[in-house]
C-alpha positions in Angstrom: 37.0 78.2 -163.1 38.0 81.6 -161.5 35.9 83.0 -158.7 33.0 85.2 -159.6 33.5 88.6 -158.1 31.8 92.0 -158.2 34.6 94.2 -157.0 34.0 97.7 -158.3 30.5 96.8 -159.6 27.3 98.5 -158.5 24.1 96.5 -158.2 20.5 97.6 -157.6 18.2 94.9 -156.3 14.5 95.7 -156.0 12.2 94.0 -153.5 15.3 93.2 -151.5 14.0 93.7 -148.0 13.1 90.0 -147.4 13.2 86.6 -149.0 14.7 86.2 -152.4 15.6 89.8 -152.9 17.4 90.0 -149.6 19.4 86.9 -150.5 20.3 88.3 -153.9 21.5 91.5 -152.3 23.5 89.7 -149.6 25.1 87.3 -152.0 26.2 90.1 -154.4 27.6 92.2 -151.5 29.5 89.2 -150.2 31.3 89.0 -153.6 32.3 92.7 -153.5 29.3 94.5 -155.1 28.2 97.9 -153.9 24.5 97.3 -153.4 21.4 99.5 -153.5 18.8 97.7 -151.5 15.3 98.7 -152.7 12.1 97.8 -150.9 8.9 99.5 -150.2 8.7 97.4 -147.0 5.1 96.4 -147.5 3.1 93.2 -147.1 2.9 90.4 -149.7 -0.1 92.1 -151.4 1.8 95.4 -151.6 0.2 97.3 -148.8 2.0 99.3 -146.1 5.6 100.3 -145.7 8.5 99.5 -143.4 12.2 99.6 -142.7 13.1 96.3 -144.4 15.4 97.9 -147.0 17.5 99.8 -144.5 17.7 96.8 -142.3 19.3 94.8 -145.1 21.6 97.6 -146.1 22.8 97.8 -142.4 23.3 94.1 -142.4 25.5 94.3 -145.4 27.5 97.2 -143.9 27.9 95.4 -140.6 29.5 92.5 -142.6 32.0 94.9 -144.1 30.2 95.6 -147.4 28.9 98.8 -149.0 25.2 99.4 -149.3 22.5 102.1 -149.3 18.8 101.7 -149.1 15.9 103.3 -151.1 12.2 102.9 -150.6 11.2 103.7 -154.2 8.0 102.2 -155.5 9.1 100.5 -158.7 5.9 101.5 -160.5 6.6 105.2 -160.0 9.1 106.6 -162.5 10.0 109.6 -160.4 10.8 107.6 -157.3 12.9 105.1 -159.4 14.7 108.1 -161.0 15.6 109.4 -157.6 16.9 106.0 -156.6 19.2 105.8 -159.7 20.3 109.4 -159.2 21.4 108.7 -155.6 23.2 105.6 -156.9 25.1 107.6 -159.5 25.8 110.4 -157.1 27.4 107.9 -154.6 29.1 105.4 -156.9 29.0 106.9 -160.5 27.7 103.8 -162.3 25.1 101.0 -162.4 26.4 97.6 -163.5 23.6 95.2 -162.4 19.9 95.5 -162.0 17.9 92.7 -160.4 14.2 93.2 -161.0 12.8 91.2 -158.1 10.0 93.3 -156.6 6.6 91.7 -156.7 3.2 91.3 -155.0 0.5 88.6 -155.1 -3.3 88.9 -155.4 -4.2 85.3 -156.1 -7.8 84.4 -157.1 -9.4 82.4 -159.8 -10.0 84.5 -162.9 -13.7 84.4 -162.5 -13.5 85.9 -159.0 -10.6 88.3 -159.6 -11.3 92.1 -159.8 -9.7 93.9 -162.7 -7.9 96.1 -160.1 -6.1 93.0 -158.7 -5.1 92.0 -162.2 -3.8 95.4 -163.0 -2.0 95.8 -159.6 0.0 92.6 -160.1 0.9 93.4 -163.7 1.9 96.9 -162.8 4.4 95.8 -160.1 5.9 92.7 -161.8 5.9 93.8 -165.4 5.7 97.6 -165.5 7.9 97.8 -162.4 10.6 95.9 -164.2 10.1 98.2 -167.3 10.4 101.4 -165.2 13.5 100.3 -163.4 15.2 99.0 -166.6 14.4 102.1 -168.5 15.9 104.2 -165.6 19.3 102.4 -166.0 19.3 101.5 -169.7 21.0 104.7 -171.0 23.6 104.5 -168.2 24.5 100.9 -169.2 24.6 101.9 -172.9 27.0 104.7 -172.3 29.3 102.7 -170.1 29.1 99.7 -172.5 28.3 97.3 -169.8 25.1 96.1 -168.0 23.6 93.0 -166.5 19.9 92.8 -166.0 17.8 90.0 -164.4 14.1 89.8 -164.7 12.2 87.5 -162.3 9.9 85.2 -164.2 8.0 82.2 -162.8 6.8 78.7 -163.7 3.4 80.2 -163.1 3.8 82.3 -166.2 5.8 79.8 -168.3 3.5 76.8 -167.6 0.5 78.2 -165.8 -0.8 78.0 -162.2 -4.4 77.9 -161.1 -5.5 81.2 -159.5 -2.6 83.2 -160.8 -3.7 84.6 -164.2 -2.5 88.1 -163.2 0.8 86.9 -161.9 1.3 84.4 -164.8 0.6 87.0 -167.4 3.1 89.4 -165.9 5.8 86.8 -165.5 5.5 85.5 -169.1 5.5 89.1 -170.2 9.0 89.5 -168.7 10.3 86.7 -170.9 9.1 88.7 -173.9 10.8 91.8 -172.5 14.0 89.9 -172.0 14.0 88.5 -175.5 13.8 92.0 -177.1 16.2 93.8 -174.7 18.7 91.1 -175.3 18.7 92.0 -179.0 18.8 95.8 -178.4 21.5 95.5 -175.7 23.9 93.2 -177.5 26.2 95.9 -179.1 26.6 97.6 -175.7 27.4 94.4 -173.8 24.1 94.6 -171.9 23.1 91.0 -171.1 19.5 90.3 -170.1 18.2 87.1 -168.5 15.3 85.8 -166.6 15.4 83.9 -163.3 12.4 81.5 -162.7 12.7 80.7 -159.0 10.9 78.5 -156.6 11.8 79.1 -152.9 10.5 79.3 -149.4 9.4 82.9 -149.1 6.4 84.8 -147.8 4.7 84.0 -151.2 5.0 80.3 -150.7 5.0 79.6 -147.0 1.3 78.7 -146.8 1.4 76.5 -149.9 4.0 73.8 -149.0 4.8 71.6 -146.0 7.6 72.6 -143.6 9.9 69.9 -144.7 9.7 71.1 -148.3 10.2 74.7 -147.3 13.3 73.7 -145.4 14.8 72.3 -148.7 13.8 75.4 -150.6 15.8 78.1 -148.9 16.1 81.3 -151.1 19.9 81.2 -150.7 19.9 78.2 -153.2 18.2 80.4 -155.8 20.5 83.4 -155.2 23.4 81.1 -156.2 22.1 81.0 -159.7 21.3 84.8 -159.8 24.9 85.6 -158.9 26.1 83.7 -162.0 23.3 85.2 -164.3 24.4 88.8 -163.7 28.1 88.1 -163.7 30.6 89.5 -166.2 30.8 86.2 -168.0 27.1 85.4 -167.6 24.8 84.4 -170.4 22.1 86.5 -172.2 18.6 85.6 -173.2 18.4 82.7 -170.8 15.6 81.6 -168.5 17.3 80.0 -165.6 15.0 77.9 -163.4 16.2 77.4 -159.8 15.0 75.9 -156.6 16.1 73.6 -153.7 19.6 73.4 -155.2 18.3 72.4 -158.7 19.0 74.4 -161.8 17.5 74.0 -165.3 16.7 76.2 -168.3 13.4 76.8 -170.1 13.6 77.2 -173.8 10.8 78.0 -176.3 10.9 75.9 -179.5 8.9 76.1 -182.7 8.0 73.0 -184.7 9.0 73.0 -188.4 5.3 72.9 -189.3 3.7 72.5 -192.7 2.8 74.5 -195.8 -0.7 74.6 -197.3 -0.8 75.8 -201.0 -3.6 78.3 -201.8 -5.9 75.6 -203.2 -5.7 73.6 -199.9 -5.8 76.6 -197.6 -8.8 75.6 -195.5 -9.5 75.1 -191.7 -10.3 71.5 -192.4 -6.8 70.9 -193.8 -5.2 72.6 -190.8 -7.2 70.2 -188.7 -6.3 67.2 -190.8 -2.6 68.0 -190.5 -2.5 69.1 -186.9 -0.4 66.2 -185.9 2.2 67.2 -188.5 2.0 70.8 -187.2 2.7 69.6 -183.7 5.5 67.2 -184.8 8.6 68.1 -182.7 11.2 66.2 -184.7 12.6 69.2 -186.6 11.8 71.9 -184.0 14.2 74.9 -183.6 14.8 77.5 -181.0 14.5 80.9 -182.7 16.4 83.9 -181.4 14.4 86.7 -183.1 10.8 87.0 -184.3 11.8 87.5 -187.9 13.2 83.9 -188.1 9.6 82.6 -188.0 8.6 84.9 -190.9 11.6 83.7 -192.9 10.7 80.1 -192.3 7.1 80.5 -193.5 8.2 82.6 -196.5 10.8 80.1 -197.5 8.2 77.3 -197.6 5.8 79.4 -199.6 8.4 80.7 -202.0 9.6 77.1 -202.7 6.1 76.1 -203.6 5.6 79.0 -205.9 9.0 79.1 -207.4 9.7 82.6 -206.1 13.3 83.8 -205.3 13.6 85.7 -202.1 16.1 88.5 -201.8 
């Protein structure tokens, strides 16, 4: 297989001052990308500001790469627009967007303030929306784009004390699914990365030996493929400690209840059949589910569809 390169490509990486984002930016730059290092420079809960973005940009330049920094708050459309405008002024295109910026406000749902729920959803989900919206037309016009959302096992599977984070992270999977469909004809490919790594967000949760195995560089390896020219689309790539897997959502074939049997009791009676995975399928658009149920109903009633 030929080497994956980013020569002539321009990448924006949000939340790239430390941890995963820094590794993403460094890895893309090492393979020839011109990189916009975005970071507010704040703490893990989103407070404060600092020079983290420029520090990483300088590190890339010192290694012989090309990079600029920008401290845009990803939730503020005007600041993100300025970041994209500066990118276009300098390099004339945006090929890759890595939506990595995020914060944590962990608490059990019963103890969580609504403001903490809103803040996390705003940064992870709406921040990704704002940044993607800012580059979407550019990518459409140049007939090329690669976008990575950062999802999480906390959203896909759940994690105690992270209802806000989990809701935002699963929301990004839904965003990916639809943008994949809307971007296809323009060669815009959209994927999700679901990482687990030793970062500020995990350092207090795992023992030192585990953290040593979970260096963020191992995750960046997968990211570099996801946003490459020949990368996939509509894929949730899970990565951590050198391991890689994919999460897929399947729907069981299910059952059909005719009108005379349409009762909650019959749903309960046939719940095992509803859950039966033997004929499950991975759908690639919401309408496929509608067609499946309509096909079952039409067959029962002798109705021709279409």
